[in-house]
Backbone and ligand atoms as CSV (ligand in chain L), in Angstrom:
chain,resi,resn,atom,element,x,y,z
A,1,UNK,N,N,174.971,107.481,118.641
A,1,UNK,CA,C,175.063,107.408,120.113
A,1,UNK,C,C,173.686,107.242,120.749
A,2,UNK,N,N,172.670,107.998,120.260
A,2,UNK,CA,C,171.317,107.904,120.814
A,2,UNK,C,C,170.745,106.500,120.633
A,3,UNK,N,N,171.150,105.838,119.551
A,3,UNK,CA,C,170.626,104.498,119.273
A,3,UNK,C,C,171.062,103.495,120.336
A,4,UNK,N,N,172.166,103.741,120.955
A,4,UNK,CA,C,172.661,102.817,121.986
A,4,UNK,C,C,172.036,103.123,123.344
A,5,UNK,N,N,171.746,104.415,123.594
A,5,UNK,CA,C,171.276,104.842,124.927
A,5,UNK,C,C,169.964,104.193,125.332
A,6,UNK,N,N,169.011,104.097,124.409
A,6,UNK,CA,C,167.692,103.559,124.768
A,6,UNK,C,C,167.767,102.097,125.194
A,7,UNK,N,N,168.366,101.234,124.375
A,7,UNK,CA,C,168.476,99.826,124.828
A,7,UNK,C,C,169.256,99.701,126.117
A,8,UNK,N,N,170.247,100.530,126.307
A,8,UNK,CA,C,171.066,100.484,127.523
A,8,UNK,C,C,170.225,100.845,128.735
A,9,UNK,N,N,169.392,101.894,128.590
A,9,UNK,CA,C,168.508,102.326,129.672
A,9,UNK,C,C,167.518,101.216,130.010
A,10,UNK,N,N,166.948,100.594,128.982
A,10,UNK,CA,C,165.994,99.508,129.200
A,10,UNK,C,C,166.649,98.351,129.934
A,11,UNK,N,N,167.858,98.052,129.542
A,11,UNK,CA,C,168.594,96.958,130.168
A,11,UNK,C,C,168.817,97.248,131.647
A,12,UNK,N,N,169.183,98.504,131.936
A,12,UNK,CA,C,169.421,98.908,133.331
A,12,UNK,C,C,168.147,98.796,134.157
A,13,UNK,N,N,167.024,99.237,133.589
A,13,UNK,CA,C,165.739,99.160,134.292
A,13,UNK,C,C,165.401,97.696,134.581
A,14,UNK,N,N,165.568,96.856,133.576
A,14,UNK,CA,C,165.265,95.437,133.741
A,14,UNK,C,C,166.155,94.829,134.814
A,15,UNK,N,N,167.411,95.212,134.817
A,15,UNK,CA,C,168.374,94.688,135.792
A,15,UNK,C,C,167.992,95.138,137.196
A,16,UNK,N,N,167.633,96.426,137.327
A,16,UNK,CA,C,167.238,96.973,138.624
A,16,UNK,C,C,165.991,96.250,139.131
A,17,UNK,N,N,165.029,96.043,138.241
A,17,UNK,CA,C,163.792,95.343,138.608
A,17,UNK,C,C,164.109,93.942,139.101
A,18,UNK,N,N,164.987,93.265,138.381
A,18,UNK,CA,C,165.353,91.900,138.749
A,18,UNK,C,C,165.994,91.867,140.133
A,19,UNK,N,N,166.904,92.791,140.384
A,19,UNK,CA,C,167.612,92.828,141.668
A,19,UNK,C,C,166.639,93.128,142.803
A,20,UNK,N,N,165.726,94.111,142.581
A,20,UNK,CA,C,164.786,94.509,143.636
A,20,UNK,C,C,163.826,93.372,143.971
A,21,UNK,N,N,163.227,92.765,142.953
A,21,UNK,CA,C,162.256,91.694,143.217
A,21,UNK,C,C,162.949,90.510,143.874
A,22,UNK,N,N,164.169,90.262,143.487
A,22,UNK,CA,C,164.933,89.152,144.053
A,22,UNK,C,C,165.171,89.382,145.553
A,23,UNK,N,N,165.393,90.655,145.930
A,23,UNK,CA,C,165.657,90.975,147.328
A,23,UNK,C,C,164.386,90.961,148.164
A,24,UNK,N,N,163.251,91.352,147.564
A,24,UNK,CA,C,162.026,91.492,148.332
A,24,UNK,C,C,161.353,90.156,148.599
A,25,UNK,N,N,161.452,89.246,147.675
A,25,UNK,CA,C,160.771,87.962,147.855
A,25,UNK,C,C,161.731,86.917,148.372
A,26,UNK,N,N,161.301,86.156,149.382
A,26,UNK,CA,C,162.126,85.035,149.793
A,26,UNK,C,C,162.153,83.997,148.684
A,27,UNK,N,N,163.282,83.352,148.540
A,27,UNK,CA,C,163.400,82.358,147.478
A,27,UNK,C,C,162.367,81.264,147.688
A,28,UNK,N,N,161.618,80.928,146.652
A,28,UNK,CA,C,160.599,79.888,146.821
A,28,UNK,C,C,161.239,78.518,147.049
A,29,UNK,N,N,160.592,77.776,147.920
A,29,UNK,CA,C,161.089,76.426,148.179
A,29,UNK,C,C,160.851,75.574,146.944
A,30,UNK,N,N,161.797,74.730,146.596
A,30,UNK,CA,C,161.592,73.865,145.433
A,30,UNK,C,C,160.396,72.938,145.662
A,31,UNK,N,N,159.542,72.836,144.667
A,31,UNK,CA,C,158.338,72.030,144.838
A,31,UNK,C,C,158.223,70.961,143.772
A,32,UNK,N,N,159.339,70.535,143.229
A,32,UNK,CA,C,159.332,69.430,142.282
A,32,UNK,C,C,158.469,69.679,141.063
A,33,UNK,N,N,158.599,70.871,140.483
A,33,UNK,CA,C,157.871,71.155,139.257
A,33,UNK,C,C,156.423,71.555,139.477
A,34,UNK,N,N,155.944,71.533,140.720
A,34,UNK,CA,C,154.550,71.898,140.989
A,34,UNK,C,C,154.466,73.326,141.528
A,35,UNK,N,N,155.175,74.250,140.917
A,35,UNK,CA,C,155.198,75.615,141.425
A,35,UNK,C,C,154.148,76.464,140.723
A,36,UNK,N,N,152.940,75.953,140.654
A,36,UNK,CA,C,151.849,76.661,139.981
A,36,UNK,C,C,151.108,77.581,140.924
A,37,UNK,N,N,149.800,77.667,140.751
A,37,UNK,CA,C,148.974,78.595,141.513
A,37,UNK,C,C,148.947,78.311,143.007
A,38,UNK,N,N,148.856,77.038,143.374
A,38,UNK,CA,C,148.723,76.716,144.797
A,38,UNK,C,C,149.959,77.173,145.572
A,39,UNK,N,N,151.131,77.023,144.957
A,39,UNK,CA,C,152.358,77.482,145.609
A,39,UNK,C,C,152.328,78.985,145.816
A,40,UNK,N,N,151.868,79.708,144.812
A,40,UNK,CA,C,151.805,81.159,144.910
A,40,UNK,C,C,150.824,81.622,145.969
A,41,UNK,N,N,149.654,80.971,146.040
A,41,UNK,CA,C,148.647,81.368,147.020
A,41,UNK,C,C,149.137,81.155,148.449
A,42,UNK,N,N,149.736,80.007,148.711
A,42,UNK,CA,C,150.177,79.748,150.080
A,42,UNK,C,C,151.314,80.700,150.444
A,43,UNK,N,N,152.108,81.087,149.459
A,43,UNK,CA,C,153.166,82.055,149.705
A,43,UNK,C,C,152.587,83.389,150.153
A,44,UNK,N,N,151.472,83.816,149.523
A,44,UNK,CA,C,150.824,85.062,149.911
A,44,UNK,C,C,150.307,84.989,151.343
A,45,UNK,N,N,149.692,83.849,151.676
A,45,UNK,CA,C,149.072,83.724,152.984
A,45,UNK,C,C,150.111,83.785,154.092
A,46,UNK,N,N,151.332,83.370,153.796
A,46,UNK,CA,C,152.364,83.309,154.818
A,46,UNK,C,C,153.087,84.637,154.995
A,47,UNK,N,N,152.779,85.611,154.173
A,47,UNK,CA,C,153.463,86.900,154.222
A,47,UNK,C,C,153.328,87.519,155.617
A,48,UNK,N,N,154.434,87.861,156.261
A,48,UNK,CA,C,154.322,88.445,157.604
A,48,UNK,C,C,153.775,89.871,157.541
A,49,UNK,N,N,153.037,90.245,158.583
A,49,UNK,CA,C,152.511,91.605,158.655
A,49,UNK,C,C,153.655,92.566,158.940
A,50,UNK,N,N,153.508,93.850,158.566
A,50,UNK,CA,C,154.565,94.819,158.847
A,50,UNK,C,C,154.841,94.915,160.349
A,51,UNK,N,N,156.104,95.116,160.684
A,51,UNK,CA,C,156.479,95.222,162.094
A,51,UNK,C,C,155.854,96.472,162.699
A,52,UNK,N,N,155.473,96.383,163.956
A,52,UNK,CA,C,154.942,97.541,164.659
A,52,UNK,C,C,153.512,97.881,164.311
A,53,UNK,N,N,152.800,96.945,163.712
A,53,UNK,CA,C,151.396,97.155,163.364
A,53,UNK,C,C,150.576,97.368,164.640
A,54,UNK,N,N,149.749,98.416,164.649
A,54,UNK,CA,C,148.932,98.726,165.824
A,54,UNK,C,C,147.712,97.799,165.848
A,55,UNK,N,N,147.718,96.855,166.775
A,55,UNK,CA,C,146.650,95.859,166.839
A,55,UNK,C,C,145.609,96.186,167.911
A,56,UNK,N,N,145.640,97.415,168.424
A,56,UNK,CA,C,144.698,97.795,169.477
A,56,UNK,C,C,143.262,97.660,168.991
A,57,UNK,N,N,142.411,97.125,169.859
A,57,UNK,CA,C,141.002,96.962,169.498
A,57,UNK,C,C,140.141,98.081,170.079
A,58,UNK,N,N,140.813,99.047,170.683
A,58,UNK,CA,C,140.131,100.273,171.112
A,58,UNK,C,C,140.933,101.424,170.548
A,59,UNK,N,N,140.290,102.277,169.773
A,59,UNK,CA,C,141.049,103.369,169.184
A,59,UNK,C,C,140.188,104.590,168.895
A,60,UNK,N,N,140.908,105.693,168.755
A,60,UNK,CA,C,140.295,106.982,168.449
A,60,UNK,C,C,140.119,107.070,166.932
A,61,UNK,N,N,139.034,107.687,166.505
A,61,UNK,CA,C,138.804,107.833,165.067
A,61,UNK,C,C,139.807,108.829,164.474
A,62,UNK,N,N,139.920,108.807,163.155
A,62,UNK,CA,C,140.980,109.557,162.466
A,62,UNK,C,C,140.985,111.044,162.821
A,63,UNK,N,N,139.816,111.653,162.924
A,63,UNK,CA,C,139.745,113.082,163.262
A,63,UNK,C,C,139.521,113.304,164.759
A,64,UNK,N,N,139.513,112.222,165.528
A,64,UNK,CA,C,139.412,112.349,166.975
A,64,UNK,C,C,138.005,112.564,167.517
A,65,UNK,N,N,136.982,112.377,166.681
A,65,UNK,CA,C,135.609,112.653,167.128
A,65,UNK,C,C,135.046,111.529,168.002
A,66,UNK,N,N,135.483,110.295,167.732
A,66,UNK,CA,C,134.928,109.142,168.435
A,66,UNK,C,C,136.021,108.252,168.991
A,67,UNK,N,N,135.618,107.430,169.962
A,67,UNK,CA,C,136.471,106.330,170.418
A,67,UNK,C,C,135.653,105.055,170.244
A,68,UNK,N,N,136.220,104.072,169.555
A,68,UNK,CA,C,135.498,102.835,169.274
A,68,UNK,C,C,136.289,101.654,169.802
A,69,UNK,N,N,135.547,100.688,170.304
A,69,UNK,CA,C,136.169,99.454,170.788
A,69,UNK,C,C,135.426,98.282,170.169
A,70,UNK,N,N,136.180,97.303,169.684
A,70,UNK,CA,C,135.545,96.137,169.069
A,70,UNK,C,C,135.990,94.863,169.765
A,71,UNK,N,N,135.133,93.863,169.750
A,71,UNK,CA,C,135.453,92.549,170.304
A,71,UNK,C,C,134.573,91.523,169.604
A,72,UNK,N,N,135.142,90.356,169.314
A,72,UNK,CA,C,134.291,89.337,168.692
A,72,UNK,C,C,133.142,88.970,169.633
A,73,UNK,N,N,131.961,88.755,169.068
A,73,UNK,CA,C,130.799,88.425,169.890
A,73,UNK,C,C,131.061,87.136,170.670
A,74,UNK,N,N,131.710,86.200,170.013
A,74,UNK,CA,C,132.098,84.960,170.684
A,74,UNK,C,C,133.620,84.886,170.698
A,75,UNK,N,N,134.245,84.740,171.878
A,75,UNK,CA,C,135.712,84.775,171.946
A,75,UNK,C,C,136.379,83.683,171.102
A,76,UNK,N,N,135.696,82.530,170.961
A,76,UNK,CA,C,136.301,81.445,170.171
A,76,UNK,C,C,135.663,81.362,168.788
A,77,UNK,N,N,135.480,82.530,168.174
A,77,UNK,CA,C,134.846,82.583,166.846
A,77,UNK,C,C,135.719,81.908,165.797
A,78,UNK,N,N,135.052,81.401,164.776
A,78,UNK,CA,C,135.751,80.838,163.626
A,78,UNK,C,C,135.780,81.922,162.559
A,79,UNK,N,N,136.989,82.430,162.240
A,79,UNK,CA,C,137.090,83.582,161.342
A,79,UNK,C,C,136.486,83.291,159.964
A,80,UNK,N,N,136.504,82.026,159.552
A,80,UNK,CA,C,136.055,81.681,158.208
A,80,UNK,C,C,134.568,81.310,158.156
A,81,UNK,N,N,133.866,81.516,159.255
A,81,UNK,CA,C,132.414,81.311,159.296
A,81,UNK,C,C,131.775,82.657,159.616
A,82,UNK,N,N,130.654,82.950,158.988
A,82,UNK,CA,C,130.006,84.256,159.199
A,82,UNK,C,C,129.674,84.440,160.677
A,83,UNK,N,N,130.131,85.561,161.221
A,83,UNK,CA,C,129.973,85.812,162.650
A,83,UNK,C,C,129.869,87.325,162.882
A,84,UNK,N,N,129.754,87.724,164.142
A,84,UNK,CA,C,129.556,89.145,164.460
A,84,UNK,C,C,130.588,89.630,165.474
A,85,UNK,N,N,130.855,90.941,165.416
A,85,UNK,CA,C,131.701,91.594,166.423
A,85,UNK,C,C,130.869,92.670,167.107
A,86,UNK,N,N,131.115,92.837,168.392
A,86,UNK,CA,C,130.475,93.923,169.141
A,86,UNK,C,C,131.275,95.193,168.946
A,87,UNK,N,N,130.565,96.314,168.899
A,87,UNK,CA,C,131.213,97.619,168.770
A,87,UNK,C,C,130.647,98.549,169.825
A,88,UNK,N,N,131.556,99.197,170.544
A,88,UNK,CA,C,131.148,100.229,171.502
A,88,UNK,C,C,131.634,101.568,170.977
A,89,UNK,N,N,130.723,102.515,170.854
A,89,UNK,CA,C,131.065,103.819,170.285
A,89,UNK,C,C,130.814,104.924,171.305
A,90,UNK,N,N,131.850,105.732,171.527
A,90,UNK,CA,C,131.729,106.871,172.441
A,90,UNK,C,C,132.231,108.131,171.754
A,91,UNK,N,N,131.805,109.276,172.281
A,91,UNK,CA,C,132.356,110.517,171.742
A,91,UNK,C,C,133.667,110.835,172.464
A,92,UNK,N,N,134.304,111.943,172.077
A,92,UNK,CA,C,135.621,112.266,172.626
A,92,UNK,C,C,135.559,112.476,174.137
A,93,UNK,N,N,134.370,112.842,174.657
A,93,UNK,CA,C,134.215,113.073,176.098
A,93,UNK,C,C,133.880,111.782,176.848
A,94,UNK,N,N,133.696,110.668,176.103
A,94,UNK,CA,C,133.435,109.396,176.759
A,94,UNK,C,C,131.968,109.047,176.889
A,95,UNK,N,N,131.085,109.848,176.294
A,95,UNK,CA,C,129.653,109.543,176.337
A,95,UNK,C,C,129.290,108.576,175.216
A,96,UNK,N,N,128.442,107.575,175.513
A,96,UNK,CA,C,128.043,106.639,174.467
A,96,UNK,C,C,127.317,107.355,173.330
A,97,UNK,N,N,127.602,106.931,172.098
A,97,UNK,CA,C,126.979,107.525,170.919
A,97,UNK,C,C,125.999,106.507,170.341
A,98,UNK,N,N,124.704,106.798,170.486
A,98,UNK,CA,C,123.674,105.912,169.944
A,98,UNK,C,C,123.119,106.498,168.656
A,99,UNK,N,N,122.484,105.653,167.879
A,99,UNK,CA,C,121.815,106.115,166.664
A,99,UNK,C,C,122.739,106.496,165.535
A,100,UNK,N,N,124.004,106.101,165.626
A,100,UNK,CA,C,124.940,106.430,164.548
A,100,UNK,C,C,124.701,105.515,163.351
A,101,UNK,N,N,124.997,106.058,162.183
A,101,UNK,CA,C,124.953,105.242,160.981
A,101,UNK,C,C,126.381,104.810,160.686
A,102,UNK,N,N,126.613,103.506,160.703
A,102,UNK,CA,C,127.983,103.001,160.620
A,102,UNK,C,C,128.095,102.016,159.471
A,103,UNK,N,N,129.118,102.240,158.654
A,103,UNK,CA,C,129.401,101.301,157.563
A,103,UNK,C,C,130.705,100.586,157.869
A,104,UNK,N,N,130.701,99.289,157.681
A,104,UNK,CA,C,131.911,98.492,157.912
A,104,UNK,C,C,132.427,97.972,156.588
A,105,UNK,N,N,133.737,98.050,156.441
A,105,UNK,CA,C,134.383,97.560,155.229
A,105,UNK,C,C,135.766,97.066,155.633
A,106,UNK,N,N,136.475,96.485,154.711
A,106,UNK,CA,C,137.800,96.020,155.081
A,106,UNK,C,C,138.421,95.174,153.997
A,107,UNK,N,N,139.526,94.525,154.364
A,107,UNK,CA,C,140.226,93.683,153.412
A,107,UNK,C,C,141.623,93.363,153.892
A,108,UNK,N,N,142.380,92.721,153.018
A,108,UNK,CA,C,143.765,92.384,153.331
A,108,UNK,C,C,144.686,93.267,152.490
A,109,UNK,N,N,145.351,94.238,153.129
A,109,UNK,CA,C,146.184,95.184,152.377
A,109,UNK,C,C,147.293,94.493,151.569
A,110,UNK,N,N,147.808,93.393,152.075
A,110,UNK,CA,C,148.913,92.725,151.385
A,110,UNK,C,C,148.440,91.899,150.188
A,111,UNK,N,N,147.150,91.657,150.111
A,111,UNK,CA,C,146.620,90.823,149.020
A,111,UNK,C,C,145.742,91.615,148.054
A,112,UNK,N,N,145.522,92.881,148.348
A,112,UNK,CA,C,144.669,93.718,147.501
A,112,UNK,C,C,143.289,93.126,147.284
A,113,UNK,N,N,142.714,92.547,148.339
A,113,UNK,CA,C,141.318,92.132,148.215
A,113,UNK,C,C,140.539,92.601,149.431
A,114,UNK,N,N,139.241,92.737,149.241
A,114,UNK,CA,C,138.360,93.211,150.301
A,114,UNK,C,C,137.785,92.071,151.104
A,115,UNK,N,N,136.726,92.383,151.822
A,115,UNK,CA,C,136.014,91.358,152.584
A,115,UNK,C,C,135.222,90.480,151.622
A,116,UNK,N,N,135.056,89.205,151.954
A,116,UNK,CA,C,134.247,88.337,151.096
A,116,UNK,C,C,132.750,88.533,151.327
A,117,UNK,N,N,132.376,89.296,152.354
A,117,UNK,CA,C,130.959,89.533,152.650
A,117,UNK,C,C,130.719,91.036,152.752
A,118,UNK,N,N,129.453,91.412,152.867
A,118,UNK,CA,C,129.096,92.816,153.086
A,118,UNK,C,C,128.480,92.944,154.468
A,119,UNK,N,N,129.304,93.221,155.468
A,119,UNK,CA,C,128.781,93.283,156.834
A,119,UNK,C,C,127.841,94.475,157.030
A,120,UNK,N,N,126.949,94.318,157.995
A,120,UNK,CA,C,126.023,95.387,158.360
A,120,UNK,C,C,126.194,95.696,159.837
A,121,UNK,N,N,126.069,96.977,160.167
A,121,UNK,CA,C,126.183,97.387,161.565
A,121,UNK,C,C,124.790,97.765,162.070
A,122,UNK,N,N,124.368,97.064,163.114
A,122,UNK,CA,C,123.030,97.306,163.664
A,122,UNK,C,C,123.157,97.714,165.134
A,123,UNK,N,N,122.170,98.479,165.647
A,123,UNK,CA,C,122.236,98.917,167.044
A,123,UNK,C,C,122.153,97.736,168.000
A,124,UNK,N,N,122.898,97.817,169.087
A,124,UNK,CA,C,122.828,96.801,170.125
A,124,UNK,C,C,121.824,97.193,171.188
A,125,UNK,N,N,121.820,96.443,172.301
A,125,UNK,CA,C,120.814,96.650,173.341
A,125,UNK,C,C,121.109,97.898,174.182
A,126,UNK,N,N,122.382,98.146,174.431
A,126,UNK,CA,C,122.760,99.243,175.329
A,126,UNK,C,C,123.121,100.497,174.533
A,127,UNK,N,N,123.045,101.686,175.181
A,127,UNK,CA,C,123.476,102.928,174.508
A,127,UNK,C,C,124.928,102.832,174.033
A,128,UNK,N,N,125.178,103.238,172.814
A,128,UNK,CA,C,126.531,103.210,172.271
A,128,UNK,C,C,127.005,101.840,171.827
A,129,UNK,N,N,126.103,100.847,171.914
A,129,UNK,CA,C,126.477,99.484,171.527
A,129,UNK,C,C,125.945,99.167,170.129
A,130,UNK,N,N,126.762,98.453,169.375
A,130,UNK,CA,C,126.356,98.042,168.026
A,130,UNK,C,C,126.858,96.627,167.788
A,131,UNK,N,N,126.327,96.037,166.733
A,131,UNK,CA,C,126.781,94.720,166.330
A,131,UNK,C,C,127.194,94.783,164.861
A,132,UNK,N,N,128.432,94.374,164.577
A,132,UNK,CA,C,128.885,94.282,163.190
A,132,UNK,C,C,128.594,92.851,162.743
A,133,UNK,N,N,127.565,92.695,161.934
A,133,UNK,CA,C,127.110,91.351,161.546
A,133,UNK,C,C,127.605,90.987,160.152
A,134,UNK,N,N,127.703,89.701,159.939
A,134,UNK,CA,C,128.012,89.213,158.590
A,134,UNK,C,C,129.482,89.287,158.239
A,135,UNK,N,N,130.336,89.237,159.247
A,135,UNK,CA,C,131.777,89.264,158.975
A,135,UNK,C,C,132.287,87.850,158.694
A,136,UNK,N,N,133.191,87.761,157.761
A,136,UNK,CA,C,133.904,86.504,157.519
A,136,UNK,C,C,135.285,86.874,156.998
A,137,UNK,N,N,136.305,86.214,157.522
A,137,UNK,CA,C,137.685,86.457,157.096
A,137,UNK,C,C,138.205,85.139,156.534
A,138,UNK,N,N,138.292,85.063,155.217
A,138,UNK,CA,C,138.516,83.759,154.587
A,138,UNK,C,C,139.978,83.338,154.508
A,139,UNK,N,N,140.889,84.176,155.004
A,139,UNK,CA,C,142.313,83.805,154.992
A,139,UNK,C,C,142.943,84.207,156.315
A,140,UNK,N,N,143.963,83.473,156.750
A,140,UNK,CA,C,144.700,83.931,157.931
A,140,UNK,C,C,145.601,85.107,157.555
A,141,UNK,N,N,145.948,85.928,158.544
A,141,UNK,CA,C,146.878,87.024,158.276
A,141,UNK,C,C,146.330,88.365,158.721
A,142,UNK,N,N,146.880,89.412,158.107
A,142,UNK,CA,C,146.575,90.793,158.481
A,142,UNK,C,C,145.345,91.294,157.715
A,143,UNK,N,N,144.310,91.643,158.487
A,143,UNK,CA,C,143.093,92.223,157.919
A,143,UNK,C,C,142.910,93.639,158.462
A,144,UNK,N,N,142.359,94.499,157.641
A,144,UNK,CA,C,141.904,95.804,158.106
A,144,UNK,C,C,140.381,95.766,158.214
A,145,UNK,N,N,139.862,96.359,159.293
A,145,UNK,CA,C,138.415,96.539,159.439
A,145,UNK,C,C,138.167,98.034,159.565
A,146,UNK,N,N,137.537,98.610,158.542
A,146,UNK,CA,C,137.300,100.059,158.517
A,146,UNK,C,C,135.856,100.363,158.901
A,147,UNK,N,N,135.705,101.376,159.716
A,147,UNK,CA,C,134.365,101.811,160.116
A,147,UNK,C,C,134.178,103.270,159.728
A,148,UNK,N,N,133.076,103.528,159.045
A,148,UNK,CA,C,132.677,104.895,158.711
A,148,UNK,C,C,131.511,105.257,159.600
A,149,UNK,N,N,131.697,106.288,160.409
A,149,UNK,CA,C,130.699,106.620,161.421
A,149,UNK,C,C,130.090,107.985,161.121
A,150,UNK,N,N,128.764,108.010,161.046
A,150,UNK,CA,C,128.049,109.278,160.905
A,150,UNK,C,C,127.055,109.377,162.050
A,151,UNK,N,N,127.247,110.387,162.901
A,151,UNK,CA,C,126.342,110.605,164.035
A,151,UNK,C,C,125.931,112.070,164.011
A,152,UNK,N,N,124.693,112.317,163.615
A,152,UNK,CA,C,124.250,113.700,163.440
A,152,UNK,C,C,125.097,114.364,162.373
A,153,UNK,N,N,125.694,115.508,162.691
A,153,UNK,CA,C,126.519,116.230,161.725
A,153,UNK,C,C,127.978,115.761,161.771
A,154,UNK,N,N,128.270,114.844,162.703
A,154,UNK,CA,C,129.652,114.411,162.881
A,154,UNK,C,C,129.938,113.171,162.041
A,155,UNK,N,N,131.018,113.239,161.313
A,155,UNK,CA,C,131.401,112.138,160.441
A,155,UNK,C,C,132.882,111.855,160.611
A,156,UNK,N,N,133.210,110.621,160.841
A,156,UNK,CA,C,134.616,110.254,161.032
A,156,UNK,C,C,134.783,108.767,160.713
A,157,UNK,N,N,136.019,108.349,160.552
A,157,UNK,CA,C,136.257,106.941,160.254
A,157,UNK,C,C,137.479,106.456,161.012
A,158,UNK,N,N,137.584,105.153,161.103
A,158,UNK,CA,C,138.733,104.561,161.787
A,158,UNK,C,C,138.999,103.178,161.232
A,159,UNK,N,N,140.227,102.737,161.412
A,159,UNK,CA,C,140.634,101.450,160.857
A,159,UNK,C,C,141.317,100.611,161.930
A,160,UNK,N,N,140.793,99.430,162.134
A,160,UNK,CA,C,141.418,98.467,163.047
A,160,UNK,C,C,142.266,97.500,162.235
A,161,UNK,N,N,143.372,97.071,162.828
A,161,UNK,CA,C,144.182,95.993,162.274
A,161,UNK,C,C,143.903,94.719,163.036
A,162,UNK,N,N,143.618,93.651,162.328
A,162,UNK,CA,C,143.371,92.364,162.970
A,162,UNK,C,C,144.358,91.345,162.434
A,163,UNK,N,N,145.019,90.659,163.345
A,163,UNK,CA,C,145.863,89.527,162.939
A,163,UNK,C,C,145.083,88.265,163.267
A,164,UNK,N,N,144.677,87.545,162.245
A,164,UNK,CA,C,143.826,86.378,162.453
A,164,UNK,C,C,144.538,85.116,161.987
A,165,UNK,N,N,144.463,84.088,162.823
A,165,UNK,CA,C,145.139,82.826,162.493
A,165,UNK,C,C,144.186,81.878,161.779
L,1,CU,CU,CU,144.092,87.468,151.469
């Protein structure tokens, strides 16, 4: 009896896997035998972002210590060319936070890859102003931009969601 149970269990797992993957992925369009890498890549790029994604460009940090607002330095920026975003950083009381050490990171959660560049955050001209330099987003879709903020003894982080075409 035990000899039958193991193959049966494996068969069930395989069947369940087949059913689940079949339901999660839209059926690929027939491509006349050319369903290689390029088909797979474009399929990834077209993946819709999760519904209800918070796309606010002004948000409170995870522990509530800071409020940060971001905006592209140039409104008509080309996401696939290295460019900069402005960052305004305030404390919970609304006072600008200058002199913070800020690290920027990010990636595409649906593709399991990070940023293609290593952006740097430098102080801007006004109090609480910074520039996130060296950003490039090489694919359209849902990107996360994470900021790690250290100001004096205060340390907090926050994550923006960007939908880029
Ligand atoms: Cu990607």
